[in-house]
Backbone and ligand atoms as CSV (ligand in chain L), in Angstrom:
chain,resi,resn,atom,element,x,y,z
A,1,MET,N,N,0.857,-1.203,0.000
A,1,MET,CA,C,0.000,0.000,0.000
A,1,MET,C,C,0.888,1.247,0.000
A,2,GLU,N,N,0.554,2.166,-0.872
A,2,GLU,CA,C,1.269,3.461,-0.938
A,2,GLU,C,C,1.035,4.233,0.370
A,3,PRO,N,N,2.096,4.740,1.015
A,3,PRO,CA,C,1.847,5.511,2.244
A,3,PRO,C,C,1.054,6.785,1.948
A,4,SER,N,N,0.084,7.056,2.799
A,4,SER,CA,C,-0.717,8.283,2.654
A,4,SER,C,C,0.124,9.483,3.085
A,5,ILE,N,N,-0.373,10.675,2.781
A,5,ILE,CA,C,0.303,11.906,3.259
A,5,ILE,C,C,0.476,11.831,4.772
A,6,PHE,N,N,-0.554,11.310,5.463
A,6,PHE,CA,C,-0.469,11.284,6.926
A,6,PHE,C,C,0.555,10.252,7.392
A,7,SER,N,N,0.682,9.122,6.682
A,7,SER,CA,C,1.731,8.159,7.048
A,7,SER,C,C,3.104,8.803,6.840
A,8,LYS,N,N,3.216,9.603,5.780
A,8,LYS,CA,C,4.501,10.273,5.523
A,8,LYS,C,C,4.799,11.287,6.626
A,9,ILE,N,N,3.756,11.937,7.116
A,9,ILE,CA,C,3.943,12.868,8.240
A,9,ILE,C,C,4.394,12.085,9.478
A,10,ILE,N,N,3.747,10.950,9.715
A,10,ILE,CA,C,4.053,10.142,10.912
A,10,ILE,C,C,5.497,9.636,10.864
A,11,THR,N,N,5.949,9.245,9.666
A,11,THR,CA,C,7.316,8.719,9.580
A,11,THR,C,C,8.353,9.839,9.394
A,12,GLY,N,N,7.892,11.064,9.242
A,12,GLY,CA,C,8.819,12.202,9.230
A,12,GLY,C,C,9.276,12.611,7.844
A,13,SER,N,N,8.744,12.003,6.780
A,13,SER,CA,C,9.213,12.430,5.455
A,13,SER,C,C,8.509,13.693,4.963
A,14,ILE,N,N,7.391,14.053,5.612
A,14,ILE,CA,C,6.727,15.346,5.352
A,14,ILE,C,C,6.617,16.041,6.714
A,15,PRO,N,N,6.900,17.345,6.773
A,15,PRO,CA,C,6.843,18.021,8.076
A,15,PRO,C,C,5.412,18.303,8.531
A,16,ALA,N,N,5.240,18.434,9.823
A,16,ALA,CA,C,3.935,18.837,10.376
A,16,ALA,C,C,4.195,19.446,11.747
A,17,SER,N,N,3.186,20.174,12.226
A,17,SER,CA,C,3.293,20.791,13.549
A,17,SER,C,C,2.597,19.885,14.560
A,18,PHE,N,N,3.378,18.986,15.131
A,18,PHE,CA,C,2.823,17.989,16.058
A,18,PHE,C,C,2.474,18.618,17.395
A,19,ILE,N,N,1.344,18.141,17.955
A,19,ILE,CA,C,1.078,18.506,19.344
A,19,ILE,C,C,1.083,17.263,20.253
A,20,ALA,N,N,1.099,16.064,19.663
A,20,ALA,CA,C,1.232,14.843,20.479
A,20,ALA,C,C,1.700,13.697,19.597
A,21,ARG,N,N,2.486,12.847,20.200
A,21,ARG,CA,C,2.901,11.601,19.525
A,21,ARG,C,C,2.746,10.476,20.530
A,22,ARG,N,N,1.976,9.475,20.189
A,22,ARG,CA,C,1.783,8.314,21.050
A,22,ARG,C,C,2.066,7.067,20.210
A,23,ASP,N,N,2.042,5.890,20.864
A,23,ASP,CA,C,2.354,4.657,20.114
A,23,ASP,C,C,1.375,4.433,18.968
A,24,LEU,N,N,0.068,4.657,19.224
A,24,LEU,CA,C,-0.947,4.271,18.230
A,24,LEU,C,C,-1.601,5.451,17.517
A,25,TRP,N,N,-1.318,6.673,17.951
A,25,TRP,CA,C,-1.901,7.834,17.275
A,25,TRP,C,C,-0.974,9.033,17.429
A,26,VAL,N,N,-1.181,10.002,16.538
A,26,VAL,CA,C,-0.462,11.277,16.647
A,26,VAL,C,C,-1.487,12.396,16.471
A,27,ALA,N,N,-1.089,13.604,16.825
A,27,ALA,CA,C,-1.944,14.773,16.589
A,27,ALA,C,C,-1.073,15.908,16.080
A,28,PHE,N,N,-1.544,16.545,14.996
A,28,PHE,CA,C,-0.813,17.697,14.449
A,28,PHE,C,C,-1.822,18.719,13.948
A,29,LEU,N,N,-1.337,19.953,13.800
A,29,LEU,CA,C,-2.236,21.041,13.387
A,29,LEU,C,C,-2.578,20.911,11.905
A,30,ASP,N,N,-3.853,21.150,11.592
A,30,ASP,CA,C,-4.306,21.145,10.195
A,30,ASP,C,C,-3.678,22.348,9.475
A,31,ILE,N,N,-3.190,22.123,8.247
A,31,ILE,CA,C,-2.549,23.244,7.531
A,31,ILE,C,C,-3.561,24.260,6.997
A,32,ASN,N,N,-4.847,23.876,6.958
A,32,ASN,CA,C,-5.895,24.825,6.542
A,32,ASN,C,C,-6.901,24.954,7.677
A,33,PRO,N,N,-6.490,25.589,8.781
A,33,PRO,CA,C,-7.350,25.562,9.975
A,33,PRO,C,C,-8.679,26.271,9.757
A,34,ARG,N,N,-9.761,25.609,10.221
A,34,ARG,CA,C,-11.080,26.239,10.207
A,34,ARG,C,C,-11.214,27.191,11.383
A,35,ALA,N,N,-10.371,27.006,12.386
A,35,ALA,CA,C,-10.289,27.914,13.533
A,35,ALA,C,C,-8.898,27.706,14.124
A,36,GLU,N,N,-8.424,28.669,14.883
A,36,GLU,CA,C,-7.099,28.526,15.478
A,36,GLU,C,C,-7.065,27.262,16.352
A,37,GLY,N,N,-6.046,26.448,16.164
A,37,GLY,CA,C,-5.925,25.229,16.967
A,37,GLY,C,C,-6.534,23.991,16.320
A,38,HIS,N,N,-7.145,24.146,15.143
A,38,HIS,CA,C,-7.736,22.998,14.428
A,38,HIS,C,C,-6.670,21.905,14.310
A,39,THR,N,N,-6.991,20.769,14.912
A,39,THR,CA,C,-6.010,19.679,15.036
A,39,THR,C,C,-6.569,18.405,14.410
A,40,LEU,N,N,-5.685,17.599,13.844
A,40,LEU,CA,C,-6.077,16.278,13.330
A,40,LEU,C,C,-5.477,15.202,14.241
A,41,VAL,N,N,-6.327,14.295,14.695
A,41,VAL,CA,C,-5.853,13.143,15.467
A,41,VAL,C,C,-5.881,11.960,14.506
A,42,VAL,N,N,-4.736,11.320,14.344
A,42,VAL,CA,C,-4.560,10.345,13.251
A,42,VAL,C,C,-3.979,9.040,13.806
A,43,PRO,N,N,-4.616,7.903,13.491
A,43,PRO,CA,C,-4.028,6.644,13.940
A,43,PRO,C,C,-2.754,6.346,13.151
A,44,VAL,N,N,-1.790,5.736,13.813
A,44,VAL,CA,C,-0.573,5.328,13.103
A,44,VAL,C,C,-0.931,4.270,12.052
A,45,GLU,N,N,-1.879,3.430,12.387
A,45,GLU,CA,C,-2.343,2.405,11.445
A,45,GLU,C,C,-3.045,3.101,10.270
A,46,GLN,N,N,-2.598,2.824,9.050
A,46,GLN,CA,C,-3.189,3.488,7.879
A,46,GLN,C,C,-4.379,2.699,7.359
A,47,LYS,N,N,-5.571,3.190,7.658
A,47,LYS,CA,C,-6.812,2.593,7.145
A,47,LYS,C,C,-7.717,3.725,6.714
A,48,GLN,N,N,-8.592,3.449,5.732
A,48,GLN,CA,C,-9.440,4.526,5.221
A,48,GLN,C,C,-10.608,4.845,6.144
A,49,ARG,N,N,-11.153,3.814,6.796
A,49,ARG,CA,C,-12.354,4.037,7.617
A,49,ARG,C,C,-12.167,3.522,9.035
A,50,ILE,N,N,-12.876,4.119,9.964
A,50,ILE,CA,C,-12.735,3.744,11.375
A,50,ILE,C,C,-12.980,2.253,11.573
A,51,ARG,N,N,-13.994,1.723,10.885
A,51,ARG,CA,C,-14.315,0.304,11.114
A,51,ARG,C,C,-13.222,-0.643,10.621
A,52,ASP,N,N,-12.305,-0.152,9.787
A,52,ASP,CA,C,-11.205,-0.994,9.294
A,52,ASP,C,C,-10.035,-1.061,10.281
A,53,LEU,N,N,-10.027,-0.166,11.253
A,53,LEU,CA,C,-8.919,-0.125,12.217
A,53,LEU,C,C,-9.020,-1.286,13.199
A,54,SER,N,N,-7.895,-1.694,13.751
A,54,SER,CA,C,-7.916,-2.692,14.824
A,54,SER,C,C,-8.653,-2.091,16.027
A,55,THR,N,N,-9.193,-2.974,16.852
A,55,THR,CA,C,-9.905,-2.517,18.046
A,55,THR,C,C,-8.969,-1.682,18.930
A,56,GLU,N,N,-7.741,-2.112,18.997
A,56,GLU,CA,C,-6.749,-1.386,19.809
A,56,GLU,C,C,-6.561,0.044,19.293
A,57,SER,N,N,-6.458,0.196,17.978
A,57,SER,CA,C,-6.313,1.545,17.393
A,57,SER,C,C,-7.570,2.375,17.622
A,58,GLN,N,N,-8.729,1.745,17.471
A,58,GLN,CA,C,-9.991,2.484,17.672
A,58,GLN,C,C,-10.072,3.034,19.088
A,59,ARG,N,N,-9.752,2.158,20.045
A,59,ARG,CA,C,-9.854,2.591,21.456
A,59,ARG,C,C,-8.858,3.691,21.762
A,60,SER,N,N,-7.658,3.488,21.253
A,60,SER,CA,C,-6.611,4.455,21.523
A,60,SER,C,C,-6.944,5.818,20.885
A,61,LEU,N,N,-7.557,5.752,19.698
A,61,LEU,CA,C,-7.895,6.980,18.964
A,61,LEU,C,C,-8.878,7.841,19.766
A,62,ILE,N,N,-9.848,7.199,20.390
A,62,ILE,CA,C,-10.840,7.980,21.134
A,62,ILE,C,C,-10.192,8.569,22.395
A,63,GLU,N,N,-9.221,7.854,22.951
A,63,GLU,CA,C,-8.462,8.439,24.069
A,63,GLU,C,C,-7.692,9.661,23.579
A,64,GLY,N,N,-7.141,9.548,22.367
A,64,GLY,CA,C,-6.419,10.680,21.783
A,64,GLY,C,C,-7.325,11.884,21.588
A,65,VAL,N,N,-8.542,11.626,21.111
A,65,VAL,CA,C,-9.506,12.720,20.901
A,65,VAL,C,C,-9.793,13.410,22.232
A,66,SER,N,N,-9.963,12.615,23.270
A,66,SER,CA,C,-10.263,13.173,24.581
A,66,SER,C,C,-9.071,14.004,25.096
A,67,GLU,N,N,-7.873,13.432,24.957
A,67,GLU,CA,C,-6.677,14.117,25.449
A,67,GLU,C,C,-6.448,15.439,24.701
A,68,VAL,N,N,-6.592,15.376,23.370
A,68,VAL,CA,C,-6.320,16.582,22.555
A,68,VAL,C,C,-7.402,17.636,22.787
A,69,SER,N,N,-8.667,17.226,22.863
A,69,SER,CA,C,-9.714,18.245,23.059
A,69,SER,C,C,-9.557,18.893,24.438
A,70,SER,N,N,-9.141,18.108,25.435
A,70,SER,CA,C,-8.911,18.698,26.771
A,70,SER,C,C,-7.811,19.756,26.702
A,71,LYS,N,N,-6.747,19.415,25.978
A,71,LYS,CA,C,-5.624,20.355,25.863
A,71,LYS,C,C,-6.061,21.640,25.147
A,72,LEU,N,N,-6.808,21.475,24.035
A,72,LEU,CA,C,-7.243,22.657,23.276
A,72,LEU,C,C,-8.153,23.531,24.134
A,73,CYS,N,N,-9.067,22.888,24.861
A,73,CYS,CA,C,-10.003,23.670,25.694
A,73,CYS,C,C,-9.264,24.415,26.783
A,74,SER,N,N,-8.295,23.756,27.425
A,74,SER,CA,C,-7.595,24.485,28.490
A,74,SER,C,C,-6.707,25.580,27.885
A,75,HIS,N,N,-6.057,25.276,26.770
A,75,HIS,CA,C,-5.167,26.279,26.163
A,75,HIS,C,C,-5.935,27.523,25.700
A,76,PHE,N,N,-7.076,27.296,25.027
A,76,PHE,CA,C,-7.818,28.441,24.481
A,76,PHE,C,C,-8.889,28.959,25.439
A,77,ASN,N,N,-8.942,28.351,26.634
A,77,ASN,CA,C,-9.920,28.769,27.647
A,77,ASN,C,C,-11.349,28.727,27.100
A,78,ILE,N,N,-11.676,27.581,26.528
A,78,ILE,CA,C,-13.016,27.364,25.968
A,78,ILE,C,C,-13.565,26.054,26.545
A,79,GLU,N,N,-14.852,25.801,26.247
A,79,GLU,CA,C,-15.490,24.575,26.763
A,79,GLU,C,C,-15.731,23.554,25.660
A,80,ASP,N,N,-15.824,24.015,24.397
A,80,ASP,CA,C,-16.403,23.160,23.357
A,80,ASP,C,C,-15.516,23.019,22.125
A,81,CYS,N,N,-15.682,21.876,21.478
A,81,CYS,CA,C,-15.006,21.630,20.199
A,81,CYS,C,C,-15.982,20.952,19.258
A,82,SER,N,N,-15.846,21.207,17.971
A,82,SER,CA,C,-16.482,20.328,16.988
A,82,SER,C,C,-15.507,19.190,16.729
A,83,ILE,N,N,-16.029,17.968,16.778
A,83,ILE,CA,C,-15.201,16.783,16.545
A,83,ILE,C,C,-15.821,16.067,15.350
A,84,VAL,N,N,-15.065,16.036,14.248
A,84,VAL,CA,C,-15.659,15.673,12.957
A,84,VAL,C,C,-14.823,14.589,12.275
A,85,VAL,N,N,-15.518,13.609,11.719
A,85,VAL,CA,C,-14.831,12.591,10.906
A,85,VAL,C,C,-15.553,12.471,9.577
A,86,HIS,N,N,-14.804,12.593,8.488
A,86,HIS,CA,C,-15.336,12.257,7.171
A,86,HIS,C,C,-14.886,10.820,6.913
A,87,ASP,N,N,-15.788,9.862,7.158
A,87,ASP,CA,C,-15.376,8.451,7.185
A,87,ASP,C,C,-15.546,7.802,5.812
A,88,GLY,N,N,-14.750,8.265,4.860
A,88,GLY,CA,C,-14.818,7.756,3.485
A,88,GLY,C,C,-15.135,8.883,2.526
A,89,PRO,N,N,-14.808,8.693,1.235
A,89,PRO,CA,C,-14.917,9.784,0.258
A,89,PRO,C,C,-16.326,10.353,0.084
A,90,ALA,N,N,-17.363,9.498,0.130
A,90,ALA,CA,C,-18.731,10.020,-0.049
A,90,ALA,C,C,-19.125,10.925,1.111
A,91,ALA,N,N,-18.419,10.783,2.225
A,91,ALA,CA,C,-18.700,11.618,3.399
A,91,ALA,C,C,-17.798,12.859,3.428
A,92,GLY,N,N,-17.021,13.068,2.365
A,92,GLY,CA,C,-16.202,14.285,2.285
A,92,GLY,C,C,-14.732,14.073,2.592
A,93,GLN,N,N,-14.320,12.825,2.755
A,93,GLN,CA,C,-12.909,12.558,3.086
A,93,GLN,C,C,-12.021,12.830,1.873
A,94,GLU,N,N,-10.949,13.606,2.104
A,94,GLU,CA,C,-10.006,13.904,1.013
A,94,GLU,C,C,-8.776,13.015,1.099
A,95,ILE,N,N,-8.376,12.684,2.309
A,95,ILE,CA,C,-7.154,11.891,2.489
A,95,ILE,C,C,-7.557,10.522,3.046
A,96,PRO,N,N,-7.253,9.442,2.292
A,96,PRO,CA,C,-7.782,8.123,2.645
A,96,PRO,C,C,-7.042,7.457,3.805
A,97,HIS,N,N,-6.967,8.158,4.891
A,97,HIS,CA,C,-6.325,7.656,6.122
A,97,HIS,C,C,-7.140,8.288,7.245
A,98,VAL,N,N,-7.721,7.457,8.103
A,98,VAL,CA,C,-8.612,7.979,9.158
A,98,VAL,C,C,-7.979,9.191,9.847
A,99,HIS,N,N,-8.787,10.228,10.048
A,99,HIS,CA,C,-8.327,11.387,10.825
A,99,HIS,C,C,-9.538,12.049,11.448
A,100,ILE,N,N,-9.361,12.489,12.664
A,100,ILE,CA,C,-10.455,13.120,13.393
A,100,ILE,C,C,-10.109,14.586,13.576
A,101,HIS,N,N,-10.982,15.428,13.031
A,101,HIS,CA,C,-10.775,16.875,13.159
A,101,HIS,C,C,-11.251,17.309,14.545
A,102,ILE,N,N,-10.443,18.090,15.232
A,102,ILE,CA,C,-10.893,18.705,16.487
A,102,ILE,C,C,-10.743,20.212,16.317
A,103,ILE,N,N,-11.892,20.888,16.338
A,103,ILE,CA,C,-11.917,22.319,16.034
A,103,ILE,C,C,-12.445,23.065,17.261
A,104,PRO,N,N,-11.596,23.907,17.869
A,104,PRO,CA,C,-12.060,24.686,19.021
A,104,PRO,C,C,-13.252,25.558,18.617
A,105,ARG,N,N,-14.275,25.609,19.485
A,105,ARG,CA,C,-15.482,26.378,19.182
A,105,ARG,C,C,-15.814,27.326,20.324
A,106,SER,N,N,-16.345,28.475,19.951
A,106,SER,CA,C,-16.893,29.367,20.971
A,106,SER,C,C,-18.127,30.050,20.398
A,107,LYS,N,N,-18.964,30.529,21.279
A,107,LYS,CA,C,-20.241,31.135,20.855
A,107,LYS,C,C,-19.991,32.261,19.861
A,108,GLY,N,N,-20.747,32.257,18.750
A,108,GLY,CA,C,-20.639,33.357,17.787
A,108,GLY,C,C,-19.404,33.298,16.913
A,109,ASP,N,N,-18.737,32.126,16.851
A,109,ASP,CA,C,-17.508,32.054,16.036
A,109,ASP,C,C,-17.794,31.914,14.533
A,110,GLY,N,N,-19.095,31.820,14.164
A,110,GLY,CA,C,-19.435,31.752,12.740
A,110,GLY,C,C,-19.439,30.331,12.210
A,111,GLY,N,N,-18.916,29.378,12.990
A,111,GLY,CA,C,-18.954,27.977,12.569
A,111,GLY,C,C,-20.379,27.445,12.695
A,112,LYS,N,N,-20.654,26.386,11.951
A,112,LYS,CA,C,-22.027,25.861,11.962
A,112,LYS,C,C,-22.037,24.480,12.619
A,113,SER,N,N,-23.216,23.856,12.614
A,113,SER,CA,C,-23.378,22.543,13.234
A,113,SER,C,C,-23.673,21.510,12.150
A,114,LEU,N,N,-23.964,20.309,12.591
A,114,LEU,CA,C,-24.318,19.218,11.676
A,114,LEU,C,C,-25.448,19.594,10.720
A,115,LEU,N,N,-26.347,20.444,11.183
A,115,LEU,CA,C,-27.493,20.840,10.349
A,115,LEU,C,C,-27.035,21.461,9.035
A,116,ALA,N,N,-25.889,22.167,9.096
A,116,ALA,CA,C,-25.400,22.860,7.898
A,116,ALA,C,C,-24.899,21.883,6.842
A,117,MET,N,N,-24.617,20.629,7.234
A,117,MET,CA,C,-24.145,19.648,6.248
A,117,MET,C,C,-25.267,19.191,5.334
A,118,PHE,N,N,-26.508,19.352,5.795
A,118,PHE,CA,C,-27.670,18.891,5.014
A,118,PHE,C,C,-28.702,20.007,4.944
A,119,PRO,N,N,-28.381,21.081,4.218
A,119,PRO,CA,C,-29.252,22.257,4.239
A,119,PRO,C,C,-30.638,22.003,3.659
A,120,ASP,N,N,-30.800,20.928,2.844
A,120,ASP,CA,C,-32.106,20.675,2.226
A,120,ASP,C,C,-33.040,19.858,3.115
A,121,VAL,N,N,-32.496,19.330,4.223
A,121,VAL,CA,C,-33.340,18.555,5.145
A,121,VAL,C,C,-33.961,19.538,6.144
A,122,PRO,N,N,-35.297,19.425,6.357
A,122,PRO,CA,C,-35.945,20.374,7.283
A,122,PRO,C,C,-35.304,20.334,8.677
A,123,ASN,N,N,-35.183,21.487,9.285
A,123,ASN,CA,C,-34.579,21.586,10.614
A,123,ASN,C,C,-35.479,20.954,11.671
A,124,PRO,N,N,-34.900,20.539,12.818
A,124,PRO,CA,C,-35.707,19.980,13.893
A,124,PRO,C,C,-36.817,20.947,14.279
A,125,GLY,N,N,-38.004,20.390,14.527
A,125,GLY,CA,C,-39.128,21.239,14.932
A,125,GLY,C,C,-39.992,21.676,13.775
A,126,VAL,N,N,-39.463,21.607,12.544
A,126,VAL,CA,C,-40.236,22.054,11.379
A,126,VAL,C,C,-41.285,20.995,11.007
A,127,ILE,N,N,-40.858,19.725,11.017
A,127,ILE,CA,C,-41.852,18.655,10.793
A,127,ILE,C,C,-41.775,17.662,11.958
A,128,GLU,N,N,-42.908,16.978,12.213
A,128,GLU,CA,C,-42.972,15.959,13.282
A,128,GLU,C,C,-42.005,14.819,12.946
A,129,PRO,N,N,-41.222,14.339,13.912
A,129,PRO,CA,C,-40.415,13.144,13.634
A,129,PRO,C,C,-41.321,11.968,13.272
A,130,ASN,N,N,-40.882,11.123,12.342
A,130,ASN,CA,C,-41.675,9.957,11.946
A,130,ASN,C,C,-41.255,8.766,12.828
A,131,PHE,N,N,-41.894,8.685,14.006
A,131,PHE,CA,C,-41.465,7.701,15.002
A,131,PHE,C,C,-41.646,6.260,14.523
A,132,SER,N,N,-42.730,5.985,13.770
A,132,SER,CA,C,-42.941,4.589,13.372
A,132,SER,C,C,-41.889,4.179,12.340
A,133,GLU,N,N,-41.540,5.092,11.426
A,133,GLU,CA,C,-40.484,4.788,10.449
A,133,GLU,C,C,-39.135,4.591,11.159
A,134,LEU,N,N,-38.860,5.443,12.156
A,134,LEU,CA,C,-37.605,5.316,12.904
A,134,LEU,C,C,-37.556,3.977,13.640
A,135,ALA,N,N,-38.692,3.591,14.232
A,135,ALA,CA,C,-38.739,2.329,14.981
A,135,ALA,C,C,-38.510,1.145,14.045
A,136,GLU,N,N,-39.108,1.196,12.846
A,136,GLU,CA,C,-38.922,0.115,11.856
A,136,GLU,C,C,-37.458,-0.016,11.466
A,137,LEU,N,N,-36.845,1.126,11.164
A,137,LEU,CA,C,-35.437,1.118,10.745
A,137,LEU,C,C,-34.544,0.615,11.877
A,138,ALA,N,N,-34.825,1.080,13.098
A,138,ALA,CA,C,-34.021,0.650,14.254
A,138,ALA,C,C,-34.096,-0.861,14.411
A,139,LYS,N,N,-35.288,-1.425,14.150
A,139,LYS,CA,C,-35.453,-2.885,14.265
A,139,LYS,C,C,-34.524,-3.609,13.280
A,140,THR,N,N,-34.456,-3.084,12.064
A,140,THR,CA,C,-33.648,-3.788,11.051
A,140,THR,C,C,-32.150,-3.531,11.271
A,141,LEU,N,N,-31.829,-2.425,11.968
A,141,LEU,CA,C,-30.406,-2.127,12.210
A,141,LEU,C,C,-29.901,-2.726,13.518
A,142,TYR,N,N,-30.792,-3.194,14.355
A,142,TYR,CA,C,-30.445,-3.558,15.737
A,142,TYR,C,C,-29.270,-4.553,15.786
A,143,LEU,N,N,-28.277,-4.218,16.621
A,143,LEU,CA,C,-27.092,-5.080,16.757
A,143,LEU,C,C,-27.315,-6.066,17.886
A,144,ASP,N,N,-27.450,-7.334,17.544
A,144,ASP,CA,C,-27.696,-8.348,18.605
A,144,ASP,C,C,-26.428,-8.619,19.404
L,1,AMP,P1,P,-10.782,15.593,5.136
L,1,AMP,O1,O,-11.549,16.468,4.208
L,1,AMP,O2,O,-11.576,15.169,6.340
L,1,AMP,O3,O,-10.118,14.434,4.440
L,1,AMP,O4,O,-9.647,16.512,5.739
L,1,AMP,C1,C,-8.330,16.527,5.308
L,1,AMP,C2,C,-7.652,17.617,6.082
L,1,AMP,O5,O,-6.259,17.419,6.014
L,1,AMP,C3,C,-7.944,19.019,5.557
L,1,AMP,O6,O,-8.523,19.809,6.591
L,1,AMP,C4,C,-6.566,19.527,5.147
L,1,AMP,O7,O,-6.388,20.907,5.391
L,1,AMP,C5,C,-5.640,18.681,5.987
L,1,AMP,N1,N,-4.298,18.484,5.456
L,1,AMP,C6,C,-3.967,18.126,4.184
L,1,AMP,N2,N,-2.622,18.019,4.058
L,1,AMP,C7,C,-2.111,18.307,5.280
L,1,AMP,C8,C,-0.774,18.374,5.801
L,1,AMP,N3,N,0.292,18.132,5.030
L,1,AMP,N4,N,-0.616,18.718,7.112
L,1,AMP,C9,C,-1.694,18.985,7.890
L,1,AMP,N5,N,-2.962,18.931,7.468
L,1,AMP,C10,C,-3.180,18.604,6.177
């Protein structure tokens, strides 16, 4: 497998501004920050989607997200972050190596929420939720 840009960053052949290096994940600043401190948490294991990662990498990655978001919040004196994953190309992924965006957020920063990703879907409260359809779908998706 051809190493991804992020694998090249991890092995040091491409530079990056690291804020953490651990055995199973690293974190470095995004070169096109959506807000100051926008960080990518990246598993060392090169896989395109979260479900392809080993269980060990998955668990470690979420610890990384927690550790990095705590650091960003204390550093920028904020409470909140947007934590975003484009898990595959149809979901907006540009680099085929799992990465979790952590973007510091504060009130009135101009950033949007999940609702902005689907502007054509009516906002909550505009139409009644279709509970029977949701229940049917949940039945077919249920993980035994
Ligand atoms: P995504 O659209 O979720 O695949 O996001 C890819 C992200 O990687 C974008 O936010 C890019 O700005 C960022 N990115 C691309 N190349 C680099 C790089 N060499 N160092 C840091 N971030 C990068």
